[in-house]
Backbone as CSV, one residue per row, in Angstrom:
resi,resn,N_x,N_y,N_z,CA_x,CA_y,CA_z,C_x,C_y,C_z
1,MET,0.423,-10.124,9.136,-0.156,-10.619,7.981,-0.041,-10.371,6.675
2,LYS,0.504,-11.299,5.667,0.819,-10.939,4.399,-0.457,-10.728,3.848
3,VAL,-0.440,-9.359,2.905,-1.722,-8.881,2.324,-1.138,-8.464,0.860
4,ASP,-2.058,-8.138,-0.437,-2.112,-8.020,-1.556,-2.959,-6.179,-0.840
5,VAL,-2.487,-5.746,-1.412,-3.394,-4.187,-1.101,-3.792,-3.639,-2.610
6,TYR,-5.248,-3.258,-2.928,-5.513,-2.453,-4.287,-5.664,-1.549,-3.939
7,LYS,-6.445,-0.498,-5.414,-6.421,0.919,-4.807,-6.993,1.129,-6.115
8,ARG,-8.172,2.096,-5.342,-9.121,3.055,-6.864,-9.581,4.140,-7.100
9,PRO,-9.468,4.990,-7.735,-10.235,6.484,-7.485,-11.959,6.294,-7.540
10,ASP,-11.836,7.614,-6.476,-12.977,7.326,-6.281,-13.614,9.016,-6.815
11,GLY,-12.970,9.373,-7.617,-13.473,10.750,-8.013,-13.077,11.667,-7.041
12,GLU,-12.715,13.164,-7.449,-12.440,14.177,-6.868,-10.932,13.836,-6.029
13,GLY,-10.313,13.631,-6.784,-8.853,13.160,-6.371,-8.627,12.199,-4.929
14,LEU,-9.647,11.533,-5.028,-9.878,10.660,-3.620,-9.306,9.397,-3.876
15,PHE,-8.452,8.470,-3.510,-8.471,6.955,-2.948,-9.129,5.950,-2.441
16,SER,-9.614,4.574,-2.374,-10.005,3.906,-1.673,-8.902,2.974,-1.817
17,TYR,-8.558,2.136,-0.881,-7.794,0.714,-0.650,-8.698,-0.320,-0.255
18,LEU,-7.999,-1.419,-0.527,-8.902,-2.931,-0.534,-8.013,-3.930,-0.328
19,VAL,-7.759,-4.653,1.106,-6.399,-5.009,1.454,-7.115,-6.504,1.664
20,LEU,-6.473,-7.331,1.318,-7.002,-9.125,0.514,-5.699,-9.919,1.578
21,PRO,-5.823,-11.233,2.182,-4.855,-11.848,2.396,-4.217,-11.804,1.235
22,HIS,-3.281,-12.331,1.019,-2.181,-12.718,0.176,-2.584,-13.797,-1.242
23,GLU,-2.676,-13.321,-2.135,-2.845,-14.969,-3.304,-4.707,-14.543,-2.972
24,LYS,-5.398,-14.314,-2.230,-6.595,-14.639,-2.392,-7.376,-13.673,-3.336
25,PRO,-8.241,-14.396,-4.168,-8.918,-13.529,-5.573,-9.817,-12.344,-4.764
26,LEU,-10.072,-11.611,-5.841,-10.664,-10.363,-5.595,-12.255,-11.145,-4.868
27,PRO,-13.081,-10.729,-3.808,-14.362,-11.282,-3.881,-15.471,-10.649,-4.725
28,GLU,-16.267,-11.303,-5.232,-16.940,-11.324,-6.057,-18.057,-9.558,-6.101
29,GLU,-18.220,-9.786,-4.775,-18.696,-7.977,-4.692,-17.739,-6.913,-5.005
30,VAL,-16.492,-6.979,-5.379,-16.031,-5.905,-5.338,-15.437,-6.340,-6.850
31,THR,-15.605,-7.350,-7.994,-14.873,-7.115,-9.130,-15.527,-6.429,-9.722
32,ASN,-16.810,-5.427,-9.895,-17.209,-4.882,-10.728,-16.757,-3.728,-10.552
33,THR,-15.740,-3.118,-9.856,-15.548,-1.889,-9.692,-13.732,-1.798,-10.276
34,ASP,-13.052,-0.825,-10.425,-11.722,-0.367,-10.872,-10.514,-0.508,-10.237
35,TRP,-10.567,-1.847,-9.118,-9.371,-1.876,-8.400,-8.381,-2.861,-9.566
36,GLN,-6.741,-1.597,-8.518,-5.947,-1.829,-9.538,-5.017,-2.267,-8.108
37,LEU,-4.152,-3.153,-8.287,-2.925,-3.445,-7.611,-2.049,-2.932,-7.531
38,HIS,-2.089,-2.592,-6.351,-0.613,-1.118,-5.987,0.429,-1.953,-4.441
39,GLU,0.116,-3.017,-4.282,1.446,-3.594,-3.433,1.030,-5.376,-2.917
40,ARG,1.859,-5.835,-3.511,1.654,-6.939,-3.245,2.653,-7.854,-1.906
41,ASP,2.022,-8.601,-1.622,2.922,-9.301,-0.016,3.510,-8.650,0.919
42,VAL,2.136,-7.662,0.917,3.034,-6.541,2.353,2.681,-6.850,3.006
43,ASP,3.793,-6.592,4.359,3.314,-7.011,5.967,2.766,-6.133,6.381
44,PHE,1.457,-6.406,6.700,0.322,-5.611,7.610,0.138,-5.902,9.194
45,GLU,0.496,-5.365,10.003,0.328,-5.453,11.251,-0.692,-4.983,11.835
46,ARG,-0.697,-5.545,13.434,-1.375,-4.857,13.670,-0.934,-4.215,15.151
47,ASP,-0.184,-3.178,14.676,0.583,-1.943,15.179,-0.268,-0.878,15.919
48,GLY,-1.377,-0.608,15.598,-2.152,0.562,15.766,-1.871,1.739,14.932
49,LYS,-1.286,1.388,13.768,-0.895,2.757,12.963,-1.732,1.962,11.795
50,ARG,-2.040,3.201,10.956,-2.601,3.141,9.997,-1.951,2.834,8.666
51,HIS,-2.722,2.015,7.692,-1.978,1.309,6.325,-3.097,1.465,5.709
52,PHE,-2.115,2.030,4.309,-3.226,2.340,3.398,-4.158,3.026,3.603
53,THR,-4.442,4.136,4.478,-5.351,4.778,5.210,-6.522,3.813,5.643
54,LEU,-6.166,2.709,6.334,-6.893,1.802,7.100,-6.434,1.681,8.261
55,GLU,-7.029,1.851,9.521,-6.789,1.797,10.519,-6.604,0.124,11.344
56,ALA,-5.366,-0.389,11.374,-4.829,-1.801,11.569,-6.451,-2.603,12.639
57,GLU,-6.854,-2.234,13.493,-7.429,-2.957,14.338,-8.556,-3.350,13.703
58,ASP,-9.207,-2.065,13.184,-10.531,-2.005,12.021,-10.244,-2.892,10.592
59,ALA,-8.935,-3.137,10.094,-9.001,-3.833,9.108,-8.934,-5.204,9.197
60,PHE,-8.693,-5.458,10.413,-8.208,-7.098,10.690,-9.921,-7.469,11.135
61,MET,-10.736,-6.654,11.640,-12.266,-6.660,12.110,-12.825,-7.498,10.857
62,GLN,-12.650,-6.527,9.610,-13.076,-6.916,8.494,-12.487,-7.581,7.608
63,ILE,-11.185,-8.511,7.857,-10.543,-9.409,7.222,-11.823,-10.904,7.826
64,GLY,-11.796,-10.079,8.870,-12.266,-11.498,9.763,-13.761,-11.866,9.539
65,GLU,-14.652,-10.926,9.236,-15.895,-11.052,9.054,-16.291,-11.207,7.778
66,LYS,-14.983,-10.244,6.666,-15.468,-10.386,5.212,-14.590,-11.356,4.629
67,GLY,-13.581,-11.310,4.951,-12.389,-12.008,3.830,-11.207,-10.505,3.635
68,TYR,-11.841,-9.562,4.064,-10.969,-8.169,2.974,-11.550,-7.067,3.744
69,ALA,-10.678,-6.296,3.654,-10.984,-4.903,4.407,-10.955,-3.807,3.264
70,ILE,-11.444,-2.842,3.752,-11.744,-1.848,2.476,-11.508,-0.157,3.486
71,THR,-11.563,0.914,2.773,-11.338,2.039,3.445,-12.490,2.742,3.493
72,HIS,-13.062,3.054,4.689,-14.096,3.381,4.900,-14.457,5.282,4.053
73,LEU,-15.561,5.375,3.606,-15.545,6.446,2.784,-15.012,7.549,3.498
74,ASP,-15.261,8.065,5.017,-14.199,9.412,5.336,-12.475,8.932,5.639
75,GLN,-12.424,7.785,5.451,-10.801,7.269,4.838,-10.143,7.505,4.247
76,ARG,-10.692,8.065,3.139,-9.978,8.145,1.720,-8.901,9.361,1.889
77,SER,-8.022,8.771,0.618,-6.845,9.386,0.652,-6.759,10.006,-0.395
78,GLY,-6.096,11.567,-0.598,-6.743,12.628,-1.135,-5.435,12.895,-2.012
79,ASP,-4.406,12.161,-2.169,-2.972,12.261,-2.269,-3.014,10.981,-3.062
80,GLY,-3.513,9.944,-2.611,-3.246,8.209,-3.926,-2.119,7.571,-3.305
81,ALA,-0.863,8.209,-2.573,-0.342,7.644,-2.362,-0.097,7.202,-0.562
82,ALA,-0.439,6.298,-0.074,-0.638,5.938,1.079,0.423,5.152,1.065
């Protein structure tokens, strides 16, 4: 699946990621935060690996349920470079 990846700082040096199917607009419920485009047109696969701090199967489940996937609080990245 091709996706666009957004990143935002969460404070204390932590970052969250939001993944949307490629070229879909940010959903209304997340537009009031400071998401910045991190990467566009990325291959996001069901390969059992982590992608941008997101577990692949969890991300696909989130995308199926609400149209996007977002990092869980306990999965945020501390270096900002996932």
